[in-house]
N, C-alpha and C positions, 0 to 999 in steps of 0.2 A: 409651040409655047403651052397650048393646052394639055399636051401629053407631059409636059415637065410638070405643069402645076398639080396634074392628077398624081404623079409619082410622089411629089412633095406632101400631099394631103394623105396618102396611103401610108408614108413612112410616119408621118406623125400620128397616125391612127394605131400603127404598130407600136411605136415606142410607147405611145400612150397606154396600150394594153398591156406592156411589159411592166410599165410603172405600176399600174394597179394591180399586176400579180404580185409584184414585190412586195408592196404593200400588204397583201393578204397573205403573205406567209408569216409563220410564226416566228418570233425572234428568239430563236434556240440558243444563240451565244448569251444573250442576256439571261435567259432561264438559268442556262448552265452555270454562270457566274453566281446568281442568286442562290443556287442549289449547293455549289461548293462552299459558300459563305454559311449558309444556313446548316449546313453538315459540320462544320468547323465549330460553330455555336454550340451545337450538340454535345461534341466532344469537350468543348470549354465548359459546360454546363456540369457534366458528368465528373470531371476531374476537381472542379472547383467544389462540388458537393461531397465528393469523397475527403477533402481535405477539412473543410468546414464541419462535417460532421463528426470527424474524430476530435478536432480540438474544440469542438463547443462543449464537450464534456467537463473541460477543465477552465474554459476561459470564454470570455465575451467575445465571440467572433465578430459580432456585430459592429464593434468598435473599429475594426480596421477596413480598409478596402482589400478586396480579395478578387484575383483575376487570373486567369489561365492561358497559357498557349504553347504551341508546339514548336521546336528549334531541334534542327538535327535529327528528326524522327524520335524525339524523346518529348514527353509532356512535362511542362514546370508549372507549378502553381506558385504564386508570390501572394504575400500579405505584407500591408505595410501602412503607414500613418502619414498623414498631412500636415505638417506645420512650419509655419513661418514661409508660405509660398514654397514649400520642398516638400518631396516625398522621400520618405524613409523605410527602406526595406527591413521588416521584422522576421519574415519567415520564407526562407527558398525551400521549397518542396519538389522531389521527384517521385516517380513511381517505378517500380519494376513490371516484369509481365504478368505478376499475381496481383498487380495493384496495391502492394504494400509501399506505404508511404514513407521515406526516409528524409531526413533534414540534409540538405545539401549545402556544402561548405565551399563548393567551387566558385571560381569567378564568374561573373556574368556582365553582360553590356549594360553597364550602370546608366548610360545615358539613356539609351531604349527604355529601361525599366523605370527610371524616374519620370519621363515623359509619358509613359502608359499611365503611371499611377497617378501623375498630377492631373491628366486628362479626364481620368476616371472619376476624382475627388471633385474636381471643377464640375463634371458634369452631372454628379449625384446632388450637389449643391444646388443646381439649377433646376434639376429634374423633379426635386422634392415638392414643388408646387403643384406639378402635373400627379405625383402619388397622392397627394392630399385631396385634390379634387376628385379623381375616379376613384379613391379608396380601393385599388388593387395592388397585388403583389406584382412585382416586375423583376426580372433576371436582366443582369448588365452584362454586357460583352466588350471586351478590347479587341480592337482590328488595327492592324498597321496597314495601310494602304501603300500601293506602289509608289505613290508619290511622295513617301514618308511622312505623310499627315497622319495622325492617328484618329481613329472613330471610336466613339463610344455610343453602343448601341443598347437601346430599352425595348424589350418585348415581354409580353405577358407571361408570367408564371403560372404554374399549375396552382389554383388557389386553394386555401385551407376548407373551402366549402365542398370540395370535391368537383368543381368545375374547372375545365380548360377554356380560355379566353381567347377570342382572336378579334381582329379589326382595328388595331391601332399598333404603331412601331414610331419610334424616334431614333434619329441619328444624329449625335453631336460632332462635328469634324474641327480637330484642332491642328494648330501648326505642328512641325517636328518636334517642338520642345513641349508640347502637352499644356501649354500655359496661356495660348491665344485661341478663342474660339473663332472659328473662321465661318462657320454656317451650321444650321440645324436643318435638316431633313425629316419630315414627318409624313405619315401616312395615317388619316383617321376616318373610321368608317363607324356605323353602328357597332358598339363593343358587344359582344355577343358570347354569354356563356353556355358551355356545351356540358351536359353531365356526361360522365364516363360511365358506361355500364354495358346494357345489352348491345350487343355488336349491331350496326347499320349502315347504309350510305350516308354520308354526311356531305352537304354542299356548304362551301365557304362563299359568302356573299361578298365579293371584291368587284361588284359590277360598277363602283365608280373609279376603277383603275383599268388603263389599258392591259396591263400585264400583271402576272403575279408577283408579288412582292416578295422580299425577304422574309418578312414575317408570315406570310401565309404559306411560304414553303417550309419555314420552321416549324409552324404548327402542325402542317402535315407529317412531317418527318418524327416530330415528338410523339403522335397520339395515332399513327397510322396501325399500329397493332391493335387498337381498341375499336376498329371499325372495318366493315367489309370493305370499304374503299372511301377515298376523301377525294372532293372534287373542288378545285378550286375556281370559281364562275367569276370571270372578269367581263368587261365591256366587250371585248373582241374575241374572247376564245374561253375554252375550258379546258384545264390540266387535271389529269386524274391519275392517283397513285393507286396501284392495286398489288396484290401479291400473287405471284403467278403458281403453277402446281409443284414446281422446284421450291417454293418457299423465299422467292427472290421478288423484290419490289421492282416495278416498272412505272415508267410516267408514259402516259400517251397525252397529246395535244390536239384539240379539235378548234378549227376557225368557226366563228359564227357565221 
């Protein structure tokens, strides 16, 4: 009996040790998901800015909702207006390998487009109070989730003052029609502005988060060329992006 009890205690000790070991492992899967989403936002921002820069010379681009997404290995940018609880596409733009912009007259998935545009319009309306409160410029991004819901993300843009800002991000999740808000997710920390100039190592304070957030990874991808390295410092780990001798960027993660 004593021998059996001893074996049970030892087995419990081993299982507890394994459980603690698992808890101490870095969540690579979650990080890679956030990295893929942030990378997509970088490209979205690039194509949307290309389009708005072109048309800003002849019209007021701020009067329309603009967003970009990739489909069938091609990037598309749309502009549209929301009226009478519906979204109407006014521009459908595509890009060639030299980033030349063309008006596209091909058919598109109008249901998906209207849902994305409607969600963006509603989210912008709700987010305006945050814009007014913190007096910052934000980029907005549309993301179709695997469950067909539509997420609208707001991340700080590069500010006219010449500062890059981190420490806050918002996600508004709508149903598949883009007209019903299901939930709002947010991360807010001390909003910090960083001057872009002399190359140096930069630590991002995310110590009230257990893991690197989408916004922290987006910031790192957006501005890593301006720093020798960027380190995301969370409660449980640090994640560092640096450029190697071949000019490629790599990530390293270290548990605390």
